N, C-alpha and C positions, 0 to 999 in steps of 0.2 A: 360402663356399658361398651366403651370402645375397646377397652382390655377383654371383655367376653367376646366380642366379634372377631377381634385378632385371634384369641385362643381357638374359637370354632373354625376360623379360616386355616389355621395351622393344623387342627386335627383332621379337617377335610382333606387338606393337602397331602398330609402324611398318609391317610387311608387309601387315597387315589395313586400316590407314588408306590405304596407296598403292594396295592393290587393291580393298578392298571399300568405301571412303567412310566417311563419318561415322556411318552407321547401324550398320556392322559394328564400329566402336570403341566405339559406345555399347553394342551387343550383348555385346561382350567384356568391358567393364568391368562390365557387370550380372551376367554369369556368373562373372567374379572375385569380385564382392562377394558374390553368393550362395554361393559356394563357401566364402568365408571365414566368412560367418555360420552356415552348416552345420556348420563345423568346431568351433563353440562348444558344449561339452556342455550337455544339457538342464538340469543343475542350475545351471550359470552363467546360463542364460536366467531361470530362476525367481528366482534371487537378483537378477538386474538388475530384473526386473519388479516384484518385492516392494519393492526400494529405490526404484523410481520412484512406485509407490503411495504408500509412506510419505512421500515427499517431497512429492508433490501434497496429501496430506491432513495434513501435519504440524501445521497451526494447530489443526484440528478434533481431532487426537490429542492434543495438547499441553493442550487445554481438558478433554478426556475423562479424560486420565489425571492431572490435578490439577497440571500443570505451569504453570498460568497462575493461579496463587494470588496474591491481593493485588490491591490496586486500584491502576492506573497513575496516576490522579489524587492529588495531594498534598491535604492539608486545606485549604491556602490556595487552591488552585484550585476546590475544592468550595465554599469559603466564597464566593469571588467570584462562581461560577456563581450560588449561592443568592441574593446580594444582587441580581444582575442580573434574575432571576426575579420576586423579591418587587417590585422597583421596576416591571417590566413588568406585572404582575398588578395591583398599585396603580392604574396608569395606564390600564390596560385597563378597570377598573371605573368610570373617568370618561371613557371614549371615546377615549383615546390610545393607539394601538397601534403598534408598531414592526414595520416590514416585515422579513423574514428578511435581505434585503440591505443595511438602512440600518445604517451604523455607529453605536457607542453614542454617540461624540461628537457625531455629527450629530443623532441622536434627542434627545440633552440639550438641543440648541439648540432642537428643536421643542417639547420640554416647556417650556423658558423662555418660549416665545412664546405656548403655548397658554394659554387662560382657565381654569386650574384653580384650586381654592382654595388659598391659601397654605400651610396646612400639608401639604397633599398634594404640593404642587409643591416645597417645601422637603426633605421627606423622600425624594421621588423623586430630586430632582437630587443629594442628599447621596449616595444608594446609586449612581447613575449615575456620578457624579463620581469615587467611591472606585474603582468598577470601573475606569473609564478610567485612572485614575492608577497601578493596581497590576496590571494584566493582563499587562504585558510585565516586570514587576519580576523579577528573579532569586530563585531560591527562598530564598537568604541573607537577603533583605530589603533589603538595602543597594544603592545605585547607585554 
């Protein structure tokens, strides 16, 4: 029965294409699509729409419903970021700032060349080098 229906659709499509041109074929395909979509019950459409909206807003809903509990950053990453922020703040007070696009290793080289007081330079370089050495280290700590 399905095969007969497909054969009749194919014959109809072929006759429309041979007598009516491409516009008639597009119109026929549109009418078949519209008929298929109209045959879906309203409840199914509502379910499809609600599922689509839930998918679109899933991240917001997860946060609102408490699904996004916990901090994605490990304590080690927080500690490294805090060290970098402390070094940058210390150096900013002495007029040395890191541009957002400057890598930490390059910035450490600028700090070495800058005319800073020795204790400030040593402490800042220690923090920057610790950040540089540990930023890509695995959570287990070993290499």
